[in-house]
TORVOGU-885906 format. One record per residue (C-alpha): residue number from 0; residue in three letters; x, y, z. Coordinates in steps of 0.001 Angstrom, whole numbers. Layout:
BEGIN
<site num="NUM" residuo="ala" east="X" north="Y" up="Z"/>
...
END
This chain:
BEGIN
<site num="0" residuo="met" east="164983" north="16057" up="97615"/>
<site num="1" residuo="ala" east="161988" north="13711" up="97782"/>
<site num="2" residuo="glu" east="159798" north="16814" up="97727"/>
<site num="3" residuo="phe" east="161403" north="18185" up="94581"/>
<site num="4" residuo="pro" east="160382" north="17330" up="90990"/>
<site num="5" residuo="pro" east="161788" north="13881" up="90088"/>
<site num="6" residuo="val" east="162903" north="14923" up="86595"/>
<site num="7" residuo="pro" east="166574" north="15954" up="86255"/>
<site num="8" residuo="leu" east="167296" north="19043" up="84211"/>
<site num="9" residuo="thr" east="169047" north="18619" up="80862"/>
<site num="10" residuo="leu" east="170849" north="20802" up="78362"/>
<site num="11" residuo="glu" east="170359" north="20217" up="74644"/>
<site num="12" residuo="gly" east="172636" north="21146" up="71749"/>
<site num="13" residuo="ser" east="173172" north="19837" up="68234"/>
<site num="14" residuo="his" east="170553" north="17705" up="66560"/>
<site num="15" residuo="val" east="172071" north="14463" up="65288"/>
<site num="16" residuo="leu" east="171240" north="12115" up="62439"/>
<site num="17" residuo="his" east="172841" north="8707" up="61921"/>
<site num="18" residuo="gln" east="172239" north="7200" up="58488"/>
<site num="19" residuo="phe" east="173006" north="3530" up="57770"/>
<site num="20" residuo="phe" east="173194" north="2215" up="54203"/>
<site num="21" residuo="arg" east="173740" north="-979" up="52280"/>
<site num="22" residuo="phe" east="175607" north="-520" up="48989"/>
<site num="23" residuo="asp" east="174427" north="-2261" up="45795"/>
<site num="24" residuo="trp" east="177736" north="-3715" up="44640"/>
<site num="25" residuo="lys" east="176145" north="-5702" up="41809"/>
<site num="26" residuo="ala" east="174571" north="-2620" up="40254"/>
<site num="27" residuo="trp" east="177815" north="-692" up="40757"/>
<site num="28" residuo="arg" east="179846" north="-3293" up="38870"/>
<site num="29" residuo="gly" east="177398" north="-2974" up="35997"/>
<site num="30" residuo="cys" east="177979" north="774" up="35771"/>
<site num="31" residuo="ala" east="180343" north="1991" up="33007"/>
<site num="32" residuo="pro" east="183714" north="3297" up="34310"/>
<site num="33" residuo="gly" east="183147" north="6784" up="32901"/>
<site num="34" residuo="glu" east="179742" north="6978" up="34544"/>
<site num="35" residuo="arg" east="181198" north="5810" up="37855"/>
<site num="36" residuo="glu" east="183607" north="8763" up="37923"/>
<site num="37" residuo="lys" east="180744" north="11238" up="37492"/>
<site num="38" residuo="val" east="178696" north="9522" up="40192"/>
<site num="39" residuo="val" east="181586" north="9554" up="42673"/>
<site num="40" residuo="ala" east="182518" north="13158" up="41876"/>
<site num="41" residuo="gly" east="179000" north="14401" up="42523"/>
<site num="42" residuo="phe" east="178619" north="12568" up="45826"/>
<site num="43" residuo="thr" east="182106" north="13530" up="46992"/>
<site num="44" residuo="ala" east="181498" north="17203" up="46279"/>
<site num="45" residuo="leu" east="178272" north="17165" up="48279"/>
<site num="46" residuo="val" east="179726" north="15361" up="51294"/>
<site num="47" residuo="lys" east="182716" north="17716" up="51329"/>
<site num="48" residuo="ser" east="180317" north="20662" up="51433"/>
<site num="49" residuo="leu" east="178451" north="19010" up="54319"/>
<site num="50" residuo="glu" east="181582" north="18091" up="56239"/>
<site num="51" residuo="arg" east="182617" north="21481" up="57643"/>
<site num="52" residuo="ser" east="180519" north="24101" up="59404"/>
<site num="53" residuo="thr" east="181056" north="27825" up="58945"/>
<site num="54" residuo="glu" east="182734" north="27796" up="62381"/>
<site num="55" residuo="gly" east="185186" north="25143" up="61203"/>
<site num="56" residuo="arg" east="183636" north="22249" up="63113"/>
<site num="57" residuo="thr" east="183523" north="18821" up="61484"/>
<site num="58" residuo="his" east="179794" north="18237" up="61548"/>
<site num="59" residuo="ser" east="179378" north="15404" up="59027"/>
<site num="60" residuo="ala" east="181514" north="12285" up="58681"/>
<site num="61" residuo="leu" east="181506" north="9103" up="56617"/>
<site num="62" residuo="phe" east="182334" north="5641" up="57995"/>
<site num="63" residuo="ser" east="182790" north="2192" up="56484"/>
<site num="64" residuo="glu" east="180637" north="-181" up="58511"/>
<site num="65" residuo="val" east="182017" north="-3523" up="59701"/>
<site num="66" residuo="gly" east="179721" north="-6559" up="59687"/>
<site num="67" residuo="his" east="176572" north="-7671" up="57894"/>
<site num="68" residuo="lys" east="174294" north="-4846" up="59090"/>
<site num="69" residuo="gly" east="175366" north="-2480" up="56333"/>
<site num="70" residuo="asp" east="178198" north="-871" up="54378"/>
<site num="71" residuo="leu" east="178279" north="2871" up="55058"/>
<site num="72" residuo="ile" east="177361" north="5163" up="57954"/>
<site num="73" residuo="leu" east="176950" north="8921" up="57762"/>
<site num="74" residuo="val" east="176842" north="10925" up="60996"/>
<site num="75" residuo="his" east="175593" north="14531" up="60973"/>
<site num="76" residuo="phe" east="175528" north="17166" up="63730"/>
<site num="77" residuo="arg" east="173363" north="20206" up="62981"/>
<site num="78" residuo="asp" east="171628" north="23072" up="64774"/>
<site num="79" residuo="ser" east="168099" north="22030" up="63762"/>
<site num="80" residuo="leu" east="165933" north="19177" up="62567"/>
<site num="81" residuo="glu" east="165251" north="21132" up="59386"/>
<site num="82" residuo="ala" east="168972" north="21131" up="58595"/>
<site num="83" residuo="leu" east="169118" north="17364" up="59077"/>
<site num="84" residuo="asn" east="166082" north="16864" up="56868"/>
<site num="85" residuo="gln" east="167701" north="19024" up="54181"/>
<site num="86" residuo="ile" east="170773" north="16779" up="54282"/>
<site num="87" residuo="glu" east="168556" north="13768" up="53625"/>
<site num="88" residuo="leu" east="166995" north="15540" up="50657"/>
<site num="89" residuo="asp" east="170363" north="16698" up="49285"/>
<site num="90" residuo="leu" east="171848" north="13214" up="49459"/>
<site num="91" residuo="ala" east="168790" north="11745" up="47769"/>
<site num="92" residuo="gln" east="169420" north="13971" up="44731"/>
<site num="93" residuo="thr" east="172855" north="12460" up="44055"/>
<site num="94" residuo="ala" east="173365" north="9693" up="41505"/>
<site num="95" residuo="leu" east="175217" north="7555" up="44061"/>
<site num="96" residuo="tyr" east="172075" north="7458" up="46192"/>
<site num="97" residuo="asp" east="170568" north="5125" up="43584"/>
<site num="98" residuo="phe" east="173102" north="2532" up="44754"/>
<site num="99" residuo="leu" east="172347" north="3056" up="48465"/>
<site num="100" residuo="thr" east="169581" north="1332" up="50413"/>
<site num="101" residuo="pro" east="168832" north="2818" up="53851"/>
<site num="102" residuo="thr" east="168927" north="37" up="56445"/>
<site num="103" residuo="his" east="168517" north="2090" up="59608"/>
<site num="104" residuo="ser" east="168584" north="5644" up="60928"/>
<site num="105" residuo="tyr" east="168677" north="7355" up="64302"/>
<site num="106" residuo="val" east="167518" north="10863" up="65201"/>
<site num="107" residuo="ser" east="168497" north="12481" up="68495"/>
<site num="108" residuo="val" east="169858" north="15625" up="70126"/>
<site num="109" residuo="val" east="173081" north="16112" up="72091"/>
<site num="110" residuo="glu" east="172104" north="15940" up="75761"/>
<site num="111" residuo="leu" east="173944" north="16715" up="78969"/>
<site num="112" residuo="gly" east="172232" north="15289" up="82048"/>
<site num="113" residuo="leu" east="172467" north="17588" up="85048"/>
<site num="114" residuo="tyr" east="171812" north="15448" up="88106"/>
<site num="115" residuo="glu" east="174357" north="17337" up="90219"/>
<site num="116" residuo="ser" east="173377" north="20865" up="89242"/>
<site num="117" residuo="thr" east="169666" north="19973" up="89237"/>
<site num="118" residuo="arg" east="169858" north="19297" up="92951"/>
<site num="119" residuo="lys" east="171678" north="22578" up="93600"/>
<site num="120" residuo="thr" east="169227" north="24531" up="91437"/>
<site num="121" residuo="tyr" east="166163" north="23053" up="93142"/>
<site num="122" residuo="glu" east="167645" north="23598" up="96611"/>
<site num="123" residuo="thr" east="168487" north="27204" up="95775"/>
<site num="124" residuo="ala" east="164977" north="27869" up="94475"/>
<site num="125" residuo="ala" east="163443" north="26255" up="97554"/>
<site num="126" residuo="ala" east="165710" north="28215" up="99887"/>
<site num="127" residuo="lys" east="164412" north="31424" up="98318"/>
<site num="128" residuo="gly" east="160890" north="30336" up="99150"/>
<site num="129" residuo="phe" east="159785" north="29818" up="95555"/>
<site num="130" residuo="glu" east="156866" north="27478" up="95012"/>
<site num="131" residuo="gln" east="157532" north="24641" up="92592"/>
<site num="132" residuo="his" east="156716" north="25520" up="88984"/>
<site num="133" residuo="ser" east="155790" north="29090" up="89916"/>
<site num="134" residuo="ala" east="157026" north="31941" up="87720"/>
<site num="135" residuo="glu" east="159847" north="32625" up="90199"/>
<site num="136" residuo="trp" east="160809" north="28941" up="90351"/>
<site num="137" residuo="asn" east="160824" north="28632" up="86566"/>
<site num="138" residuo="ala" east="162919" north="31796" up="86229"/>
<site num="139" residuo="glu" east="165496" north="30414" up="88670"/>
<site num="140" residuo="val" east="165682" north="27171" up="86694"/>
<site num="141" residuo="ala" east="165898" north="29003" up="83360"/>
<site num="142" residuo="glu" east="168762" north="31180" up="84603"/>
<site num="143" residuo="ser" east="170641" north="28104" up="85846"/>
<site num="144" residuo="leu" east="170198" north="26383" up="82495"/>
<site num="145" residuo="lys" east="171350" north="29503" up="80654"/>
<site num="146" residuo="arg" east="174566" north="29648" up="82677"/>
<site num="147" residuo="gly" east="175132" north="25953" up="82124"/>
<site num="148" residuo="ala" east="174553" north="26189" up="78376"/>
<site num="149" residuo="glu" east="177103" north="28998" up="78060"/>
<site num="150" residuo="ala" east="179703" north="27072" up="80053"/>
<site num="151" residuo="met" east="179065" north="23798" up="78225"/>
<site num="152" residuo="arg" east="178690" north="25118" up="74689"/>
<site num="153" residuo="pro" east="181676" north="23164" up="73245"/>
<site num="154" residuo="arg" east="180155" north="19936" up="74565"/>
<site num="155" residuo="leu" east="176654" north="20825" up="73396"/>
<site num="156" residuo="phe" east="177779" north="21669" up="69849"/>
<site num="157" residuo="pro" east="180705" north="19304" up="69254"/>
<site num="158" residuo="ser" east="182684" north="18426" up="66197"/>
<site num="159" residuo="val" east="182653" north="14847" up="65022"/>
<site num="160" residuo="pro" east="185838" north="13669" up="66783"/>
<site num="161" residuo="asp" east="188809" north="13030" up="64520"/>
<site num="162" residuo="ala" east="189137" north="9380" up="65556"/>
<site num="163" residuo="lys" east="189661" north="6243" up="63499"/>
<site num="164" residuo="tyr" east="186772" north="4132" up="64829"/>
<site num="165" residuo="leu" east="183115" north="4625" up="65705"/>
<site num="166" residuo="cys" east="180872" north="2568" up="67981"/>
<site num="167" residuo="phe" east="177196" north="3534" up="68134"/>
<site num="168" residuo="tyr" east="174358" north="1988" up="70108"/>
<site num="169" residuo="pro" east="170964" north="3042" up="71476"/>
<site num="170" residuo="met" east="169819" north="2330" up="75030"/>
<site num="171" residuo="asp" east="166902" north="2588" up="77452"/>
<site num="172" residuo="arg" east="166397" north="2589" up="81200"/>
<site num="173" residuo="lys" east="164331" north="-345" up="82431"/>
<site num="174" residuo="arg" east="160665" north="146" up="83254"/>
<site num="175" residuo="gly" east="159784" north="-3356" up="84427"/>
<site num="176" residuo="glu" east="157393" north="-4426" up="87170"/>
<site num="177" residuo="gln" east="160178" north="-5139" up="89640"/>
<site num="178" residuo="val" east="162895" north="-2763" up="88393"/>
<site num="179" residuo="asn" east="161878" north="677" up="87113"/>
<site num="180" residuo="trp" east="164443" north="3456" up="86808"/>
<site num="181" residuo="tyr" east="161747" north="6104" up="86682"/>
<site num="182" residuo="thr" east="160371" north="5203" up="90108"/>
<site num="183" residuo="val" east="163764" north="5340" up="91872"/>
<site num="184" residuo="pro" east="164044" north="8428" up="94133"/>
<site num="185" residuo="phe" east="166063" north="11306" up="92704"/>
<site num="186" residuo="pro" east="168942" north="11104" up="95248"/>
<site num="187" residuo="glu" east="169501" north="7432" up="94428"/>
<site num="188" residuo="arg" east="169542" north="8092" up="90702"/>
<site num="189" residuo="gln" east="171924" north="10990" up="91266"/>
<site num="190" residuo="arg" east="174291" north="8759" up="93252"/>
<site num="191" residuo="met" east="174236" north="5996" up="90653"/>
<site num="192" residuo="met" east="174761" north="8365" up="87721"/>
<site num="193" residuo="his" east="177718" north="9959" up="89499"/>
<site num="194" residuo="glu" east="179361" north="6553" up="90015"/>
<site num="195" residuo="his" east="178525" north="5565" up="86434"/>
<site num="196" residuo="gly" east="180096" north="8753" up="85075"/>
<site num="197" residuo="met" east="183322" north="8190" up="86993"/>
<site num="198" residuo="ile" east="183979" north="5047" up="84943"/>
<site num="199" residuo="gly" east="183682" north="6997" up="81697"/>
<site num="200" residuo="arg" east="186027" north="9671" up="82986"/>
<site num="201" residuo="arg" east="188758" north="7097" up="83539"/>
<site num="202" residuo="tyr" east="188674" north="6381" up="79810"/>
<site num="203" residuo="gly" east="188598" north="10058" up="78835"/>
<site num="204" residuo="asp" east="192092" north="10009" up="77336"/>
<site num="205" residuo="gln" east="191258" north="7006" up="75128"/>
<site num="206" residuo="val" east="187682" north="7483" up="73964"/>
<site num="207" residuo="arg" east="185379" north="10419" up="73237"/>
<site num="208" residuo="gln" east="181783" north="9803" up="74255"/>
<site num="209" residuo="ile" east="178817" north="11808" up="72978"/>
<site num="210" residuo="ile" east="175424" north="11095" up="74529"/>
<site num="211" residuo="thr" east="172297" north="12116" up="72636"/>
<site num="212" residuo="gly" east="168741" north="12116" up="73906"/>
<site num="213" residuo="ser" east="166078" north="10523" up="71746"/>
<site num="214" residuo="ile" east="162969" north="10390" up="73946"/>
<site num="215" residuo="gly" east="160239" north="11596" up="71607"/>
<site num="216" residuo="tyr" east="162690" north="11506" up="68667"/>
<site num="217" residuo="asp" east="163312" north="7800" up="68044"/>
<site num="218" residuo="asp" east="162575" north="4295" up="69324"/>
<site num="219" residuo="trp" east="165088" north="4308" up="72188"/>
<site num="220" residuo="glu" east="165723" north="6841" up="74943"/>
<site num="221" residuo="trp" east="169381" north="7646" up="74268"/>
<site num="222" residuo="gly" east="171994" north="7144" up="71589"/>
<site num="223" residuo="val" east="175656" north="6667" up="72498"/>
<site num="224" residuo="asp" east="178539" north="7467" up="70155"/>
<site num="225" residuo="leu" east="182034" north="6349" up="71101"/>
<site num="226" residuo="phe" east="185031" north="7523" up="69065"/>
<site num="227" residuo="ala" east="188543" north="6104" up="69545"/>
<site num="228" residuo="asp" east="191772" north="5248" up="67747"/>
<site num="229" residuo="asp" east="191801" north="1744" up="69270"/>
<site num="230" residuo="pro" east="188554" north="-220" up="68869"/>
<site num="231" residuo="val" east="189366" north="-2549" up="71765"/>
<site num="232" residuo="val" east="188747" north="330" up="74164"/>
<site num="233" residuo="phe" east="185044" north="140" up="73253"/>
<site num="234" residuo="lys" east="184920" north="-3404" up="74643"/>
<site num="235" residuo="lys" east="186880" north="-2519" up="77759"/>
<site num="236" residuo="leu" east="184800" north="563" up="78596"/>
<site num="237" residuo="ile" east="181405" north="-1030" up="77975"/>
<site num="238" residuo="tyr" east="182431" north="-4251" up="79733"/>
<site num="239" residuo="glu" east="183516" north="-2365" up="82850"/>
<site num="240" residuo="met" east="180286" north="-359" up="82828"/>
<site num="241" residuo="arg" east="178301" north="-3621" up="82767"/>
<site num="242" residuo="phe" east="179394" north="-4151" up="86383"/>
<site num="243" residuo="asp" east="178198" north="-703" up="87422"/>
<site num="244" residuo="glu" east="174799" north="-571" up="89143"/>
<site num="245" residuo="val" east="173216" north="1708" up="86537"/>
<site num="246" residuo="ser" east="173980" north="-711" up="83697"/>
<site num="247" residuo="ala" east="173753" north="-3992" up="85605"/>
<site num="248" residuo="val" east="170291" north="-3283" up="87011"/>
<site num="249" residuo="tyr" east="168653" north="-593" up="84901"/>
<site num="250" residuo="ala" east="170090" north="-608" up="81361"/>
<site num="251" residuo="leu" east="168693" north="-2077" up="78153"/>
<site num="252" residuo="phe" east="170805" north="-1968" up="74988"/>
<site num="253" residuo="gly" east="169902" north="-2002" up="71315"/>
<site num="254" residuo="gln" east="172048" north="-3096" up="68384"/>
<site num="255" residuo="phe" east="175700" north="-2111" up="68297"/>
<site num="256" residuo="phe" east="177219" north="-676" up="65122"/>
<site num="257" residuo="ile" east="180968" north="-423" up="64599"/>
<site num="258" residuo="ala" east="182753" north="1305" up="61740"/>
<site num="259" residuo="val" east="186030" north="2691" up="60414"/>
<site num="260" residuo="arg" east="186410" north="6351" up="59468"/>
<site num="261" residuo="leu" east="186312" north="6817" up="55696"/>
<site num="262" residuo="pro" east="187650" north="10211" up="54581"/>
<site num="263" residuo="ile" east="185495" north="11315" up="51667"/>
<site num="264" residuo="glu" east="188527" north="11652" up="49398"/>
<site num="265" residuo="lys" east="189045" north="7882" up="49789"/>
<site num="266" residuo="leu" east="185508" north="6986" up="48730"/>
<site num="267" residuo="glu" east="186579" north="6225" up="45168"/>
<site num="268" residuo="ser" east="189174" north="3727" up="46426"/>
<site num="269" residuo="trp" east="186567" north="2201" up="48760"/>
<site num="270" residuo="leu" east="184279" north="1696" up="45776"/>
<site num="271" residuo="gln" east="187122" north="-218" up="44133"/>
<site num="272" residuo="gly" east="187357" north="-2512" up="47145"/>
<site num="273" residuo="asn" east="190264" north="-760" up="48868"/>
<site num="274" residuo="leu" east="189588" north="742" up="52293"/>
<site num="275" residuo="his" east="192912" north="2575" up="52637"/>
<site num="276" residuo="gly" east="193417" north="3872" up="49123"/>
<site num="277" residuo="ser" east="197041" north="4174" up="48065"/>
<site num="278" residuo="glu" east="198230" north="3310" up="51592"/>
<site num="279" residuo="ala" east="197233" north="-351" up="51268"/>
END
């Protein structure tokens, strides 16, 4: 494997936009009640139209952010960057947008890392006598990726999971003088990623994880979305992964954002200071 290209193959799917907003409560309280209803109705109608894809997937969702970093989070999964950009433009045309101040955003694309199948693909191409990066080699790789994309399509183009809580954070792999993930030989990285992934699998019945790649898209290398009905599982999963070699030695983490799912039909109640609407 030392003779093979060091870069693992990846599969890409939905483009993803996270939008983080602070809400201007003072300006909202100064808005006349009748005007508020119009503002809410217009925003609600737009978000409802964004929420479902033609295939029935939930590909936009609203969350109420916990903590001082902001008030609302919108998460969008789309098939192109243009579609994400159009969402930004559509939201900016609503009256409610005048009360929203963007505090952060994150652009990425759903990514499946293929350390295991990369090795098999490279070994198969080499066994056939193909020279690296030759037309024959590239065709073998392309065919492998095509098969993988067809098999993994539900994971590449997911719905926003129907879970109560969201945890999002960006991360990098270290590139320091003494510890540099990108200089570690492929077989070692493959071994570590396999062991790292096994931890996540043990939590598969409690949390849904969606990894997005952001190299060339945003300031970090990956974004991680965790969705669960019990927020404590975020702590347990991430804490356990801290002891894993990949995280303990090679991981750098950005800010963490945590939020509660806010069905769009409950936005009006949220704007009145009631997270759960009539259930509270």
